mmCIF file of the N, C-alpha and C atoms, coordinates in Angstrom:
data_MODEL
# 
_entry.id   MODEL 
# 
loop_
_atom_site.group_PDB 
_atom_site.id 
_atom_site.type_symbol 
_atom_site.label_atom_id 
_atom_site.label_alt_id 
_atom_site.label_comp_id 
_atom_site.label_asym_id 
_atom_site.label_entity_id 
_atom_site.label_seq_id 
_atom_site.pdbx_PDB_ins_code 
_atom_site.Cartn_x 
_atom_site.Cartn_y 
_atom_site.Cartn_z 
_atom_site.occupancy 
_atom_site.B_iso_or_equiv 
_atom_site.pdbx_formal_charge 
_atom_site.auth_seq_id 
_atom_site.auth_comp_id 
_atom_site.auth_asym_id 
_atom_site.auth_atom_id 
_atom_site.pdbx_PDB_model_num 
ATOM 1   N N  . MET A 1 1  ? -21.429 -14.701 78.647 1.00 0.00 ? 1  MET A N  1 
ATOM 2   C CA . MET A 1 1  ? -21.764 -14.965 77.268 1.00 0.00 ? 1  MET A CA 1 
ATOM 3   C C  . MET A 1 1  ? -20.625 -14.527 76.354 1.00 0.00 ? 1  MET A C  1 
ATOM 4   N N  . ASN A 1 2  ? -19.960 -13.478 76.682 1.00 0.00 ? 2  ASN A N  1 
ATOM 5   C CA . ASN A 1 2  ? -18.827 -13.033 75.873 1.00 0.00 ? 2  ASN A CA 1 
ATOM 6   C C  . ASN A 1 2  ? -17.659 -13.995 75.968 1.00 0.00 ? 2  ASN A C  1 
ATOM 7   N N  . ASP A 1 3  ? -17.518 -14.663 77.120 1.00 0.00 ? 3  ASP A N  1 
ATOM 8   C CA . ASP A 1 3  ? -16.428 -15.613 77.274 1.00 0.00 ? 3  ASP A CA 1 
ATOM 9   C C  . ASP A 1 3  ? -16.591 -16.802 76.334 1.00 0.00 ? 3  ASP A C  1 
ATOM 10  N N  . SER A 1 4  ? -17.821 -17.303 76.184 1.00 0.00 ? 4  SER A N  1 
ATOM 11  C CA . SER A 1 4  ? -18.041 -18.454 75.306 1.00 0.00 ? 4  SER A CA 1 
ATOM 12  C C  . SER A 1 4  ? -17.859 -18.063 73.847 1.00 0.00 ? 4  SER A C  1 
ATOM 13  N N  . GLN A 1 5  ? -18.237 -16.856 73.490 1.00 0.00 ? 5  GLN A N  1 
ATOM 14  C CA . GLN A 1 5  ? -18.046 -16.421 72.112 1.00 0.00 ? 5  GLN A CA 1 
ATOM 15  C C  . GLN A 1 5  ? -16.566 -16.238 71.797 1.00 0.00 ? 5  GLN A C  1 
ATOM 16  N N  . SER A 1 6  ? -15.819 -15.686 72.705 1.00 0.00 ? 6  SER A N  1 
ATOM 17  C CA . SER A 1 6  ? -14.401 -15.479 72.443 1.00 0.00 ? 6  SER A CA 1 
ATOM 18  C C  . SER A 1 6  ? -13.656 -16.803 72.391 1.00 0.00 ? 6  SER A C  1 
ATOM 19  N N  . SER A 1 7  ? -14.054 -17.773 73.210 1.00 0.00 ? 7  SER A N  1 
ATOM 20  C CA . SER A 1 7  ? -13.377 -19.068 73.161 1.00 0.00 ? 7  SER A CA 1 
ATOM 21  C C  . SER A 1 7  ? -13.752 -19.831 71.897 1.00 0.00 ? 7  SER A C  1 
ATOM 22  N N  . SER A 1 8  ? -14.993 -19.687 71.417 1.00 0.00 ? 8  SER A N  1 
ATOM 23  C CA . SER A 1 8  ? -15.368 -20.375 70.182 1.00 0.00 ? 8  SER A CA 1 
ATOM 24  C C  . SER A 1 8  ? -14.672 -19.733 68.991 1.00 0.00 ? 8  SER A C  1 
ATOM 25  N N  . ASN A 1 9  ? -14.450 -18.425 69.029 1.00 0.00 ? 9  ASN A N  1 
ATOM 26  C CA . ASN A 1 9  ? -13.723 -17.775 67.945 1.00 0.00 ? 9  ASN A CA 1 
ATOM 27  C C  . ASN A 1 9  ? -12.260 -18.203 67.953 1.00 0.00 ? 9  ASN A C  1 
ATOM 28  N N  . ALA A 1 10 ? -11.703 -18.386 69.130 1.00 0.00 ? 10 ALA A N  1 
ATOM 29  C CA . ALA A 1 10 ? -10.312 -18.807 69.226 1.00 0.00 ? 10 ALA A CA 1 
ATOM 30  C C  . ALA A 1 10 ? -10.144 -20.236 68.722 1.00 0.00 ? 10 ALA A C  1 
ATOM 31  N N  . ASN A 1 11 ? -11.139 -21.083 68.920 1.00 0.00 ? 11 ASN A N  1 
ATOM 32  C CA . ASN A 1 11 ? -11.057 -22.472 68.476 1.00 0.00 ? 11 ASN A CA 1 
ATOM 33  C C  . ASN A 1 11 ? -11.320 -22.616 66.982 1.00 0.00 ? 11 ASN A C  1 
ATOM 34  N N  . SER A 1 12 ? -12.047 -21.682 66.384 1.00 0.00 ? 12 SER A N  1 
ATOM 35  C CA . SER A 1 12 ? -12.413 -21.822 64.985 1.00 0.00 ? 12 SER A CA 1 
ATOM 36  C C  . SER A 1 12 ? -11.355 -21.276 64.034 1.00 0.00 ? 12 SER A C  1 
ATOM 37  N N  . THR A 1 13 ? -10.387 -20.531 64.521 1.00 0.00 ? 13 THR A N  1 
ATOM 38  C CA . THR A 1 13 ? -9.352  -20.006 63.635 1.00 0.00 ? 13 THR A CA 1 
ATOM 39  C C  . THR A 1 13 ? -8.306  -21.081 63.380 1.00 0.00 ? 13 THR A C  1 
ATOM 40  N N  . PRO A 1 14 ? -7.872  -21.219 62.099 1.00 0.00 ? 14 PRO A N  1 
ATOM 41  C CA . PRO A 1 14 ? -6.872  -22.249 61.798 1.00 0.00 ? 14 PRO A CA 1 
ATOM 42  C C  . PRO A 1 14 ? -5.499  -21.851 62.329 1.00 0.00 ? 14 PRO A C  1 
ATOM 43  N N  . GLN A 1 15 ? -4.714  -22.852 62.651 1.00 0.00 ? 15 GLN A N  1 
ATOM 44  C CA . GLN A 1 15 ? -3.374  -22.596 63.156 1.00 0.00 ? 15 GLN A CA 1 
ATOM 45  C C  . GLN A 1 15 ? -2.416  -22.504 61.968 1.00 0.00 ? 15 GLN A C  1 
ATOM 46  N N  . ALA A 1 16 ? -1.761  -21.367 61.822 1.00 0.00 ? 16 ALA A N  1 
ATOM 47  C CA . ALA A 1 16 ? -0.884  -21.140 60.683 1.00 0.00 ? 16 ALA A CA 1 
ATOM 48  C C  . ALA A 1 16 ? 0.462   -21.835 60.844 1.00 0.00 ? 16 ALA A C  1 
ATOM 49  N N  . ASP A 1 17 ? 0.868   -22.122 62.072 1.00 0.00 ? 17 ASP A N  1 
ATOM 50  C CA . ASP A 1 17 ? 2.187   -22.692 62.280 1.00 0.00 ? 17 ASP A CA 1 
ATOM 51  C C  . ASP A 1 17 ? 2.193   -24.217 62.292 1.00 0.00 ? 17 ASP A C  1 
ATOM 52  N N  . GLN A 1 18 ? 1.077   -24.849 61.972 1.00 0.00 ? 18 GLN A N  1 
ATOM 53  C CA . GLN A 1 18 ? 0.995   -26.309 61.986 1.00 0.00 ? 18 GLN A CA 1 
ATOM 54  C C  . GLN A 1 18 ? 1.716   -26.865 60.753 1.00 0.00 ? 18 GLN A C  1 
ATOM 55  N N  . ALA A 1 19 ? 2.651   -27.778 60.961 1.00 0.00 ? 19 ALA A N  1 
ATOM 56  C CA . ALA A 1 19 ? 3.434   -28.351 59.871 1.00 0.00 ? 19 ALA A CA 1 
ATOM 57  C C  . ALA A 1 19 ? 2.669   -29.505 59.222 1.00 0.00 ? 19 ALA A C  1 
ATOM 58  N N  . LEU A 1 20 ? 2.862   -29.671 57.910 1.00 0.00 ? 20 LEU A N  1 
ATOM 59  C CA . LEU A 1 20 ? 2.241   -30.778 57.193 1.00 0.00 ? 20 LEU A CA 1 
ATOM 60  C C  . LEU A 1 20 ? 2.997   -32.069 57.494 1.00 0.00 ? 20 LEU A C  1 
ATOM 61  N N  . PRO A 1 21 ? 2.283   -33.194 57.565 1.00 0.00 ? 21 PRO A N  1 
ATOM 62  C CA . PRO A 1 21 ? 2.954   -34.463 57.878 1.00 0.00 ? 21 PRO A CA 1 
ATOM 63  C C  . PRO A 1 21 ? 3.634   -35.103 56.662 1.00 0.00 ? 21 PRO A C  1 
ATOM 64  N N  . TYR A 1 22 ? 3.660   -34.414 55.516 1.00 0.00 ? 22 TYR A N  1 
ATOM 65  C CA . TYR A 1 22 ? 4.226   -34.971 54.291 1.00 0.00 ? 22 TYR A CA 1 
ATOM 66  C C  . TYR A 1 22 ? 5.399   -34.126 53.814 1.00 0.00 ? 22 TYR A C  1 
ATOM 67  N N  . THR A 1 23 ? 6.332   -34.765 53.141 1.00 0.00 ? 23 THR A N  1 
ATOM 68  C CA . THR A 1 23 ? 7.450   -34.038 52.541 1.00 0.00 ? 23 THR A CA 1 
ATOM 69  C C  . THR A 1 23 ? 7.007   -33.474 51.192 1.00 0.00 ? 23 THR A C  1 
ATOM 70  N N  . ASP A 1 24 ? 7.822   -32.593 50.627 1.00 0.00 ? 24 ASP A N  1 
ATOM 71  C CA . ASP A 1 24 ? 7.482   -32.013 49.329 1.00 0.00 ? 24 ASP A CA 1 
ATOM 72  C C  . ASP A 1 24 ? 7.442   -33.076 48.238 1.00 0.00 ? 24 ASP A C  1 
ATOM 73  N N  . ALA A 1 25 ? 8.312   -34.064 48.305 1.00 0.00 ? 25 ALA A N  1 
ATOM 74  C CA . ALA A 1 25 ? 8.315   -35.140 47.310 1.00 0.00 ? 25 ALA A CA 1 
ATOM 75  C C  . ALA A 1 25 ? 7.041   -35.978 47.397 1.00 0.00 ? 25 ALA A C  1 
ATOM 76  N N  . GLU A 1 26 ? 6.587   -36.240 48.612 1.00 0.00 ? 26 GLU A N  1 
ATOM 77  C CA . GLU A 1 26 ? 5.343   -37.009 48.783 1.00 0.00 ? 26 GLU A CA 1 
ATOM 78  C C  . GLU A 1 26 ? 4.147   -36.221 48.265 1.00 0.00 ? 26 GLU A C  1 
ATOM 79  N N  . ILE A 1 27 ? 4.123   -34.932 48.509 1.00 0.00 ? 27 ILE A N  1 
ATOM 80  C CA . ILE A 1 27 ? 3.016   -34.096 48.026 1.00 0.00 ? 27 ILE A CA 1 
ATOM 81  C C  . ILE A 1 27 ? 3.019   -34.070 46.501 1.00 0.00 ? 27 ILE A C  1 
ATOM 82  N N  . GLU A 1 28 ? 4.196   -33.970 45.903 1.00 0.00 ? 28 GLU A N  1 
ATOM 83  C CA . GLU A 1 28 ? 4.297   -33.970 44.436 1.00 0.00 ? 28 GLU A CA 1 
ATOM 84  C C  . GLU A 1 28 ? 3.815   -35.289 43.854 1.00 0.00 ? 28 GLU A C  1 
ATOM 85  N N  . SER A 1 29 ? 4.185   -36.414 44.467 1.00 0.00 ? 29 SER A N  1 
ATOM 86  C CA . SER A 1 29 ? 3.737   -37.711 43.951 1.00 0.00 ? 29 SER A CA 1 
ATOM 87  C C  . SER A 1 29 ? 2.229   -37.888 44.138 1.00 0.00 ? 29 SER A C  1 
ATOM 88  N N  . MET A 1 30 ? 1.688   -37.376 45.235 1.00 0.00 ? 30 MET A N  1 
ATOM 89  C CA . MET A 1 30 ? 0.242   -37.457 45.440 1.00 0.00 ? 30 MET A CA 1 
ATOM 90  C C  . MET A 1 30 ? -0.499  -36.599 44.416 1.00 0.00 ? 30 MET A C  1 
ATOM 91  N N  . THR A 1 31 ? 0.078   -35.460 44.052 1.00 0.00 ? 31 THR A N  1 
ATOM 92  C CA . THR A 1 31 ? -0.543  -34.585 43.058 1.00 0.00 ? 31 THR A CA 1 
ATOM 93  C C  . THR A 1 31 ? -0.625  -35.290 41.709 1.00 0.00 ? 31 THR A C  1 
ATOM 94  N N  . VAL A 1 32 ? 0.449   -35.963 41.321 1.00 0.00 ? 32 VAL A N  1 
ATOM 95  C CA . VAL A 1 32 ? 0.471   -36.696 40.053 1.00 0.00 ? 32 VAL A CA 1 
ATOM 96  C C  . VAL A 1 32 ? -0.535  -37.849 40.090 1.00 0.00 ? 32 VAL A C  1 
ATOM 97  N N  . GLU A 1 33 ? -0.585  -38.580 41.190 1.00 0.00 ? 33 GLU A N  1 
ATOM 98  C CA . GLU A 1 33 ? -1.523  -39.694 41.317 1.00 0.00 ? 33 GLU A CA 1 
ATOM 99  C C  . GLU A 1 33 ? -2.970  -39.206 41.315 1.00 0.00 ? 33 GLU A C  1 
ATOM 100 N N  . ASP A 1 34 ? -3.235  -38.088 41.972 1.00 0.00 ? 34 ASP A N  1 
ATOM 101 C CA . ASP A 1 34 ? -4.589  -37.541 41.995 1.00 0.00 ? 34 ASP A CA 1 
ATOM 102 C C  . ASP A 1 34 ? -5.018  -37.082 40.602 1.00 0.00 ? 34 ASP A C  1 
ATOM 103 N N  . ALA A 1 35 ? -4.093  -36.506 39.848 1.00 0.00 ? 35 ALA A N  1 
ATOM 104 C CA . ALA A 1 35 ? -4.419  -36.082 38.486 1.00 0.00 ? 35 ALA A CA 1 
ATOM 105 C C  . ALA A 1 35 ? -4.753  -37.288 37.620 1.00 0.00 ? 35 ALA A C  1 
ATOM 106 N N  . GLY A 1 36 ? -3.990  -38.359 37.760 1.00 0.00 ? 36 GLY A N  1 
ATOM 107 C CA . GLY A 1 36 ? -4.268  -39.579 36.997 1.00 0.00 ? 36 GLY A CA 1 
ATOM 108 C C  . GLY A 1 36 ? -5.608  -40.187 37.369 1.00 0.00 ? 36 GLY A C  1 
ATOM 109 N N  . ALA A 1 37 ? -5.904  -40.196 38.653 1.00 0.00 ? 37 ALA A N  1 
ATOM 110 C CA . ALA A 1 37 ? -7.190  -40.737 39.104 1.00 0.00 ? 37 ALA A CA 1 
ATOM 111 C C  . ALA A 1 37 ? -8.349  -39.879 38.597 1.00 0.00 ? 37 ALA A C  1 
ATOM 112 N N  . GLY A 1 38 ? -8.160  -38.570 38.577 1.00 0.00 ? 38 GLY A N  1 
ATOM 113 C CA . GLY A 1 38 ? -9.204  -37.671 38.067 1.00 0.00 ? 38 GLY A CA 1 
ATOM 114 C C  . GLY A 1 38 ? -9.481  -37.902 36.594 1.00 0.00 ? 38 GLY A C  1 
ATOM 115 N N  . LYS A 1 39 ? -8.421  -38.104 35.812 1.00 0.00 ? 39 LYS A N  1 
ATOM 116 C CA . LYS A 1 39 ? -8.601  -38.388 34.384 1.00 0.00 ? 39 LYS A CA 1 
ATOM 117 C C  . LYS A 1 39 ? -9.316  -39.717 34.181 1.00 0.00 ? 39 LYS A C  1 
ATOM 118 N N  . PHE A 1 40 ? -8.946  -40.714 34.974 1.00 0.00 ? 40 PHE A N  1 
ATOM 119 C CA . PHE A 1 40 ? -9.590  -42.022 34.860 1.00 0.00 ? 40 PHE A CA 1 
ATOM 120 C C  . PHE A 1 40 ? -11.073 -41.937 35.202 1.00 0.00 ? 40 PHE A C  1 
ATOM 121 N N  . LEU A 1 41 ? -11.397 -41.249 36.291 1.00 0.00 ? 41 LEU A N  1 
ATOM 122 C CA . LEU A 1 41 ? -12.807 -41.127 36.687 1.00 0.00 ? 41 LEU A CA 1 
ATOM 123 C C  . LEU A 1 41 ? -13.606 -40.338 35.655 1.00 0.00 ? 41 LEU A C  1 
ATOM 124 N N  . THR A 1 42 ? -13.005 -39.311 35.083 1.00 0.00 ? 42 THR A N  1 
ATOM 125 C CA . THR A 1 42 ? -13.686 -38.542 34.046 1.00 0.00 ? 42 THR A CA 1 
ATOM 126 C C  . THR A 1 42 ? -13.966 -39.414 32.833 1.00 0.00 ? 42 THR A C  1 
ATOM 127 N N  . THR A 1 43 ? -12.995 -40.221 32.435 1.00 0.00 ? 43 THR A N  1 
ATOM 128 C CA . THR A 1 43 ? -13.188 -41.126 31.300 1.00 0.00 ? 43 THR A CA 1 
ATOM 129 C C  . THR A 1 43 ? -14.290 -42.137 31.590 1.00 0.00 ? 43 THR A C  1 
ATOM 130 N N  . MET A 1 44 ? -14.310 -42.669 32.788 1.00 0.00 ? 44 MET A N  1 
ATOM 131 C CA . MET A 1 44 ? -15.358 -43.629 33.155 1.00 0.00 ? 44 MET A CA 1 
ATOM 132 C C  . MET A 1 44 ? -16.739 -42.978 33.121 1.00 0.00 ? 44 MET A C  1 
ATOM 133 N N  . LEU A 1 45 ? -16.850 -41.760 33.622 1.00 0.00 ? 45 LEU A N  1 
ATOM 134 C CA . LEU A 1 45 ? -18.143 -41.075 33.612 1.00 0.00 ? 45 LEU A CA 1 
ATOM 135 C C  . LEU A 1 45 ? -18.605 -40.770 32.191 1.00 0.00 ? 45 LEU A C  1 
ATOM 136 N N  . VAL A 1 46 ? -17.692 -40.352 31.323 1.00 0.00 ? 46 VAL A N  1 
ATOM 137 C CA . VAL A 1 46 ? -18.048 -40.070 29.930 1.00 0.00 ? 46 VAL A CA 1 
ATOM 138 C C  . VAL A 1 46 ? -18.499 -41.352 29.232 1.00 0.00 ? 46 VAL A C  1 
ATOM 139 N N  . CYS A 1 47 ? -17.777 -42.442 29.444 1.00 0.00 ? 47 CYS A N  1 
ATOM 140 C CA . CYS A 1 47 ? -18.166 -43.718 28.828 1.00 0.00 ? 47 CYS A CA 1 
ATOM 141 C C  . CYS A 1 47 ? -19.524 -44.195 29.328 1.00 0.00 ? 47 CYS A C  1 
ATOM 142 N N  . THR A 1 48 ? -19.767 -44.047 30.611 1.00 0.00 ? 48 THR A N  1 
ATOM 143 C CA . THR A 1 48 ? -21.070 -44.445 31.171 1.00 0.00 ? 48 THR A CA 1 
ATOM 144 C C  . THR A 1 48 ? -22.189 -43.595 30.599 1.00 0.00 ? 48 THR A C  1 
ATOM 145 N N  . PHE A 1 49 ? -21.958 -42.296 30.464 1.00 0.00 ? 49 PHE A N  1 
ATOM 146 C CA . PHE A 1 49 ? -22.972 -41.407 29.895 1.00 0.00 ? 49 PHE A CA 1 
ATOM 147 C C  . PHE A 1 49 ? -23.255 -41.788 28.444 1.00 0.00 ? 49 PHE A C  1 
ATOM 148 N N  . CYS A 1 50 ? -22.208 -42.005 27.648 1.00 0.00 ? 50 CYS A N  1 
ATOM 149 C CA . CYS A 1 50 ? -22.413 -42.369 26.246 1.00 0.00 ? 50 CYS A CA 1 
ATOM 150 C C  . CYS A 1 50 ? -23.138 -43.702 26.121 1.00 0.00 ? 50 CYS A C  1 
ATOM 151 N N  . TYR A 1 51 ? -22.766 -44.664 26.954 1.00 0.00 ? 51 TYR A N  1 
ATOM 152 C CA . TYR A 1 51 ? -23.437 -45.959 26.950 1.00 0.00 ? 51 TYR A CA 1 
ATOM 153 C C  . TYR A 1 51 ? -24.927 -45.792 27.266 1.00 0.00 ? 51 TYR A C  1 
ATOM 154 N N  . THR A 1 52 ? -25.236 -44.950 28.238 1.00 0.00 ? 52 THR A N  1 
ATOM 155 C CA . THR A 1 52 ? -26.633 -44.716 28.610 1.00 0.00 ? 52 THR A CA 1 
ATOM 156 C C  . THR A 1 52 ? -27.414 -44.100 27.455 1.00 0.00 ? 52 THR A C  1 
ATOM 157 N N  . ILE A 1 53 ? -26.810 -43.157 26.755 1.00 0.00 ? 53 ILE A N  1 
ATOM 158 C CA . ILE A 1 53 ? -27.483 -42.524 25.623 1.00 0.00 ? 53 ILE A CA 1 
ATOM 159 C C  . ILE A 1 53 ? -27.720 -43.536 24.505 1.00 0.00 ? 53 ILE A C  1 
ATOM 160 N N  . VAL A 1 54 ? -26.713 -44.343 24.182 1.00 0.00 ? 54 VAL A N  1 
ATOM 161 C CA . VAL A 1 54 ? -26.850 -45.334 23.107 1.00 0.00 ? 54 VAL A CA 1 
ATOM 162 C C  . VAL A 1 54 ? -27.898 -46.379 23.466 1.00 0.00 ? 54 VAL A C  1 
ATOM 163 N N  . VAL A 1 55 ? -27.839 -46.919 24.656 1.00 0.00 ? 55 VAL A N  1 
ATOM 164 C CA . VAL A 1 55 ? -28.809 -47.941 25.068 1.00 0.00 ? 55 VAL A CA 1 
ATOM 165 C C  . VAL A 1 55 ? -30.215 -47.341 25.163 1.00 0.00 ? 55 VAL A C  1 
ATOM 166 N N  . GLY A 1 56 ? -30.322 -46.126 25.672 1.00 0.00 ? 56 GLY A N  1 
ATOM 167 C CA . GLY A 1 56 ? -31.632 -45.470 25.736 1.00 0.00 ? 56 GLY A CA 1 
ATOM 168 C C  . GLY A 1 56 ? -32.223 -45.258 24.355 1.00 0.00 ? 56 GLY A C  1 
ATOM 169 N N  . GLY A 1 57 ? -31.375 -44.847 23.402 1.00 0.00 ? 57 GLY A N  1 
ATOM 170 C CA . GLY A 1 57 ? -31.850 -44.683 22.024 1.00 0.00 ? 57 GLY A CA 1 
ATOM 171 C C  . GLY A 1 57 ? -32.300 -45.998 21.422 1.00 0.00 ? 57 GLY A C  1 
ATOM 172 N N  . TYR A 1 58 ? -31.557 -47.065 21.688 1.00 0.00 ? 58 TYR A N  1 
ATOM 173 C CA . TYR A 1 58 ? -31.943 -48.374 21.180 1.00 0.00 ? 58 TYR A CA 1 
ATOM 174 C C  . TYR A 1 58 ? -33.257 -48.839 21.796 1.00 0.00 ? 58 TYR A C  1 
ATOM 175 N N  . VAL A 1 59 ? -33.449 -48.608 23.064 1.00 0.00 ? 59 VAL A N  1 
ATOM 176 C CA . VAL A 1 59 ? -34.695 -49.009 23.729 1.00 0.00 ? 59 VAL A CA 1 
ATOM 177 C C  . VAL A 1 59 ? -35.869 -48.229 23.161 1.00 0.00 ? 59 VAL A C  1 
ATOM 178 N N  . ILE A 1 60 ? -35.680 -46.963 22.893 1.00 0.00 ? 60 ILE A N  1 
ATOM 179 C CA . ILE A 1 60 ? -36.758 -46.174 22.278 1.00 0.00 ? 60 ILE A CA 1 
ATOM 180 C C  . ILE A 1 60 ? -37.080 -46.726 20.886 1.00 0.00 ? 60 ILE A C  1 
ATOM 181 N N  . TYR A 1 61 ? -36.036 -46.994 20.092 1.00 0.00 ? 61 TYR A N  1 
ATOM 182 C CA . TYR A 1 61 ? -36.245 -47.568 18.756 1.00 0.00 ? 61 TYR A CA 1 
ATOM 183 C C  . TYR A 1 61 ? -36.949 -48.922 18.853 1.00 0.00 ? 61 TYR A C  1 
ATOM 184 N N  . TRP A 1 62 ? -36.503 -49.769 19.782 1.00 0.00 ? 62 TRP A N  1 
ATOM 185 C CA . TRP A 1 62 ? -37.066 -51.096 19.948 1.00 0.00 ? 62 TRP A CA 1 
ATOM 186 C C  . TRP A 1 62 ? -38.524 -51.026 20.395 1.00 0.00 ? 62 TRP A C  1 
ATOM 187 N N  . SER A 1 63 ? -38.854 -50.096 21.281 1.00 0.00 ? 63 SER A N  1 
ATOM 188 C CA . SER A 1 63 ? -40.225 -50.017 21.788 1.00 0.00 ? 63 SER A CA 1 
ATOM 189 C C  . SER A 1 63 ? -41.186 -49.398 20.766 1.00 0.00 ? 63 SER A C  1 
ATOM 190 N N  . LEU A 1 64 ? -40.683 -48.582 19.862 1.00 0.00 ? 64 LEU A N  1 
ATOM 191 C CA . LEU A 1 64 ? -41.551 -47.988 18.837 1.00 0.00 ? 64 LEU A CA 1 
ATOM 192 C C  . LEU A 1 64 ? -41.700 -48.882 17.621 1.00 0.00 ? 64 LEU A C  1 
ATOM 193 N N  . LYS A 1 65 ? -40.885 -49.886 17.494 1.00 0.00 ? 65 LYS A N  1 
ATOM 194 C CA . LYS A 1 65 ? -40.906 -50.784 16.347 1.00 0.00 ? 65 LYS A CA 1 
ATOM 195 C C  . LYS A 1 65 ? -42.115 -51.669 16.345 1.00 0.00 ? 65 LYS A C  1 
# 
């Protein structure tokens, strides 16, 4: 039983010497692209939320009229 626990602990530790498959320039360009995508998605979510509030308010007004 101790053998299986020690082997599972050895497999679960990350390898510190593993090299990344990307260069520093590629990582920098991915960081910039990810930031742009995050801003775009945030803008889309805010617009969708505002649209939902406006349409919901109109539906409430329309149904009470």
